[in-house]
N, C-alpha and C positions, 0 to 999 in steps of 0.2 A: 659676621665678623665678631670675634671675641677680643677682650682686652689683652688676653694672653698672646694671641696671634699678633696683635698690633705691636705690643712691646717687644716680642721676639723679632719681628721684622725690622723695627727701628734699631734694636740693639745690634743685629747682624749687619745692618747697613752702616751704622756709625763705626762698628768694629772694622768693617772692610775698608772704610776710608782711612782709619787710623793705621792699619797694618800696611796697606798699599803705600800710603804717604811716607811712612817710616822706611819701607823697603826702597823707595825711590830717592827721597831727598837726603837721607842720611849718607848713603854712599856718594851722592852727588856733592856733598859737603856744602850745600847752599840751598836756600829757599828760593833763589832767583833762577832756578831751573825752569825756563819758560816752557819747554816741551813737557816737562813734568806736570805743570799746571794745565796745559792743553789736554794732556791725557786724563788727568783727574776730572776735568770738566766734561769731556765727551764720554767718559765712562760712567761717572756717578750721577750726572744730571738726568740722562735718559733712564738710568736704573731707578732713580727716585720716582720719576713720572710713571714708569711701568708698574712699580710697586704700588703706588697710590691707586692706579686704575684697577689692578688686580684686587687690591684690598676692598675696593668699593663694589666692583662688578662680579668678581669671582674669588672670594677668599679661600675656597677649597683648593683652587689651583695654586694660589700663593702659598698655602700650607705645604703642598706637594713640592713646590720649588725650594722651600726652606729646609726640607728633609733631605739630608745628604748621607744618611746612615745606610751604607751598602752592605748587604749580607753575603753576596757572592764573593768568594775569595779572589777570583781573577779580577772582578770589577773593583774590589777594594784596593788591589795593587795598582790598577789603572788610575784611580783617584789620587793615590799617594804619589805616583809618578807625575801626575799633572800638577799637584801642589808643589813638588820639588822643582818642576820646570818653571812655574810662576816665580817662586822665591829667587831662584838662581837668575832668571831672566831679568827681573826687576832690579836686583842688586847690580848685575853687570851693566844694565842700561845707565844706572846712576854713576857707576865708576867710569863708564865710557864717556859720559858727559864731563866728568871731573878731570879726567886725564887726557881727553881728546885722542883716544886710541884710533878711532876710524870715523872720520867725519863724513856726513852725507849732505847732499844739496838741501838747502833750507826749505825748499818747497815740499820735500818728501813727507815730513810729518803732517802737513796740512792736507795733502792728498790722502794720506793714510787715515787721517781723522774722518774724511769723507767716507772712506771705505768702512770704517768702524761704525759710523752712523747708519750707513746702508745695511750693514749686518744686523744692527739693532732693529731696523724696520723689518727685515726678513724674519728675525727672531720673534718679533711681535706678531707677525702674520702667522707664523707657525703656532704660537700659543692660541691665537684666535681660532685656527682651524682644528687644532687637536688639544682638547682640554684634559686629555688623559696623561699628558706629559708630566713626568716627575724626574727628579735628579737621580733616582735609583731605578734599577731594572726590575720591574714587576708588572704583572698583569692583574688589573682590577676586576672585581666581579661585574659581569655584564658589559665588559669593555668590548668595543667594536673596532674593526679595522677602519682607519680613516684613509679614504682614497680619493677625496675630492680636492679641487684646487691644485696647488703645487704638489700635493701628495700623489697626484696622478702622473707625476714626472719623476720625482725622486722619493725614495722610501724613507730616508733619514734626514729630513730637512733641517731639523734642529742642529744636527752635527755639521751640516754644510754651513749654517749660519755661525756656529761657534768657531769653526775653522777660520772663516773670514774675519770674525771678531778678534780672535786671539793672534792670528798672524799679522793683523794690522797694529796691534798694541805696541810691539817693540819699535815699529817704524814711526808711530806717533811720538814715541819717546826719543826718536832720533838716533837709534842704535842699531846698526847693521849686525853687530856681533850678537846682541840679544836676539835679533831676528833668527839667526842661525840656531840659537838654543830653542826657540819656539817652534822650529821646524820639526821637532820631535812630536809635536801635538797631533798632526795628521796620522802618524804611525800609531800613537796611543789610541786614537779614535777608531782606526781600522780594527785594532785588536778588540776594542769594546763592541763594535758593531757585529763582528763575527760571533762573539759570545752572546750578545743580546739576541741575535736572530735565532740562535738555538732555543732560547727561552720562548720567543714569540711563536716559532713554528710548533712548539710542543703545547703551549698553553693558550694561545690566542686563536680562536676559531676564524678561519678564512684567511689567515696570514700566508699560508702556502700558496693559495690561489692568487693572492695579491702580489706575491713575489713573481709569479709567472706573468702577470699583467704589467707590472712596473719593474723593469729589469735593473735600473740604475739605483745604487745606494746613495751616493754622494754627489757625483757630477755627471750630468747627461752625456751619453756616448763615450764615457771613459770608465767609470766604475760605480 
């Protein structure tokens, strides 16, 4: 681990807290947005713990996760659409709380928080099994197909985890309207997967055979 990587990770983490906090609490018009604080806790505390573990045990993987510069045009569009979805969804969640547009049962945010934490656990398991994962689509030198563990069931486990993670976010915030906005994410991910598999089939040895053995991309028996 280098000091540069350490400060880069800390900077992005604190910047993320600041941006998400502003997007949620400013539209809500109050810092007493209880579901906002619940969301900040279940999102950023596990993120901090995961970052510390990667920083100590696998700084190379942490560096990959911090690199979000996508060179493929279609994937760049996907990332921009995802960013727009997050900004819109968080702002709407805050406004929904402020103006009480569509209230949901008070138990829902806490159940959703449990789902979000489960998604984090799944995400951590994915990182443990596949250290090649980066935030951009690329095949590294000497990269191998990972087919052990849960990868023997689903080909794109990371995306399964992120769908669970992101769809639970608006419900933790107590906003059903925001949840409808976040429903665009599975569509975005399907577009990303179709494009990503073209790269993997062409550049990653053994991936075509892996596709034949493991049929499902995201959800067993569905797709």
